[in-house]
GUVEX-327161 format. One record per residue (C-alpha): residue number from 1; residue in one letter; x, y, z. Coordinates in nm, 3 decimals. Last residue first. Layout:
N
+------+------+---------+---------+---------+
| doke | gupa |    east |   north |      up |
+------+------+---------+---------+---------+
|  NUM |    A |       X |       Y |       Z |
...
+------+------+---------+---------+---------+
This chain:
83
+------+------+---------+---------+---------+
| doke | gupa |    east |   north |      up |
+------+------+---------+---------+---------+
|   83 |    G |  -2.196 |   0.093 |  -0.355 |
|   82 |    G |  -2.481 |   0.324 |  -0.267 |
|   81 |    V |  -2.311 |   0.631 |  -0.412 |
|   80 |    L |  -1.992 |   0.529 |  -0.587 |
|   79 |    P |  -1.661 |   0.592 |  -0.417 |
|   78 |    V |  -1.417 |   0.800 |  -0.622 |
|   77 |    L |  -1.074 |   0.666 |  -0.707 |
|   76 |    K |  -0.834 |   0.927 |  -0.835 |
|   75 |    V |  -0.600 |   0.782 |  -1.096 |
|   74 |    F |  -0.252 |   0.929 |  -1.080 |
|   73 |    S |  -0.058 |   1.069 |  -1.374 |
|   72 |    V |   0.312 |   1.152 |  -1.382 |
|   71 |    V |   0.427 |   1.404 |  -1.643 |
|   70 |    P |   0.805 |   1.451 |  -1.680 |
|   69 |    D |   0.819 |   1.271 |  -2.015 |
|   68 |    V |   1.167 |   1.190 |  -2.151 |
|   67 |    T |   1.373 |   1.386 |  -1.897 |
|   66 |    L |   1.189 |   1.214 |  -1.612 |
|   65 |    D |   1.361 |   0.882 |  -1.681 |
|   64 |    I |   1.186 |   0.644 |  -1.442 |
|   63 |    E |   1.383 |   0.389 |  -1.246 |
|   62 |    A |   1.319 |   0.024 |  -1.178 |
|   61 |    D |   1.538 |  -0.134 |  -0.909 |
|   60 |    G |   1.268 |  -0.346 |  -0.753 |
|   59 |    P |   1.021 |  -0.385 |  -0.472 |
|   58 |    K |   0.660 |  -0.425 |  -0.585 |
|   57 |    V |   0.441 |  -0.148 |  -0.450 |
|   56 |    L |   0.092 |  -0.209 |  -0.315 |
|   55 |    G |   0.168 |  -0.556 |  -0.183 |
|   54 |    R |   0.045 |  -0.893 |  -0.307 |
|   53 |    F |   0.367 |  -1.036 |  -0.452 |
|   52 |    H |   0.350 |  -1.389 |  -0.591 |
|   51 |    H |   0.678 |  -1.570 |  -0.657 |
|   50 |    S |   0.771 |  -1.560 |  -0.290 |
|   49 |    P |   1.018 |  -1.372 |  -0.074 |
|   48 |    A |   0.996 |  -1.421 |   0.304 |
|   47 |    A |   1.172 |  -1.136 |   0.488 |
|   46 |    N |   1.189 |  -0.923 |   0.173 |
|   45 |    H |   0.813 |  -0.956 |   0.120 |
|   44 |    R |   0.740 |  -0.864 |   0.481 |
|   43 |    A |   0.972 |  -0.562 |   0.459 |
|   42 |    V |   0.808 |  -0.453 |   0.131 |
|   41 |    A |   0.460 |  -0.475 |   0.283 |
|   40 |    E |   0.575 |  -0.292 |   0.599 |
|   39 |    R |   0.729 |  -0.003 |   0.403 |
|   38 |    V |   0.419 |   0.029 |   0.183 |
|   37 |    R |   0.181 |   0.040 |   0.480 |
|   36 |    L |   0.403 |   0.277 |   0.677 |
|   35 |    R |   0.420 |   0.522 |   0.385 |
|   34 |    V |   0.042 |   0.494 |   0.333 |
|   33 |    L |  -0.017 |   0.579 |   0.701 |
|   32 |    E |   0.236 |   0.864 |   0.689 |
|   31 |    R |   0.061 |   1.024 |   0.392 |
|   30 |    A |  -0.284 |   0.974 |   0.549 |
|   29 |    S |  -0.163 |   1.170 |   0.851 |
|   28 |    I |  -0.159 |   1.008 |   1.195 |
|   27 |    R |  -0.356 |   1.049 |   1.520 |
|   26 |    E |  -0.354 |   0.788 |   1.800 |
|   25 |    P |   0.014 |   0.723 |   1.742 |
|   24 |    L |   0.102 |   0.377 |   1.614 |
|   23 |    G |   0.221 |   0.097 |   1.842 |
|   22 |    P |   0.061 |  -0.194 |   1.661 |
|   21 |    L |   0.065 |  -0.266 |   1.288 |
|   20 |    S |  -0.183 |  -0.531 |   1.177 |
|   19 |    F |  -0.190 |  -0.756 |   0.872 |
|   18 |    A |  -0.448 |  -0.855 |   0.613 |
|   17 |    G |  -0.487 |  -1.063 |   0.300 |
|   16 |    L |  -0.696 |  -1.109 |  -0.011 |
|   15 |    E |  -1.033 |  -1.021 |   0.142 |
|   14 |    R |  -1.327 |  -1.033 |  -0.099 |
|   13 |    G |  -1.487 |  -0.687 |  -0.127 |
|   12 |    M |  -1.602 |  -0.701 |  -0.490 |
|   11 |    A |  -1.319 |  -0.474 |  -0.606 |
|   10 |    T |  -1.080 |  -0.720 |  -0.444 |
|    9 |    E |  -0.959 |  -0.657 |  -0.092 |
|    8 |    D |  -0.632 |  -0.589 |   0.087 |
|    7 |    R |  -0.667 |  -0.531 |   0.462 |
|    6 |    F |  -0.443 |  -0.313 |   0.676 |
|    5 |    T |  -0.524 |  -0.342 |   1.046 |
|    4 |    V |  -0.436 |  -0.046 |   1.267 |
|    3 |    S |  -0.313 |  -0.036 |   1.626 |
|    2 |    A |  -0.312 |   0.264 |   1.856 |
|    1 |    M |  -0.087 |   0.401 |   2.126 |
+------+------+---------+---------+---------+
């Protein structure tokens, strides 16, 4: 089994927070890794709610009406050469 450390950073590389998840398989898909990261962040927030949420996805009951505009856009982040 493997362990992974998730670290949140600013664009300049300053660490905002980190946590580890032990007991993961030695190979895992990126989709599953993101799913675990979001699930763990929400669980940690729910266990000790605070006014400031630092996770990827803020828990809530918001819904999106896909009948109005069924287009969902994602921003692809591309690493810069040398940076």
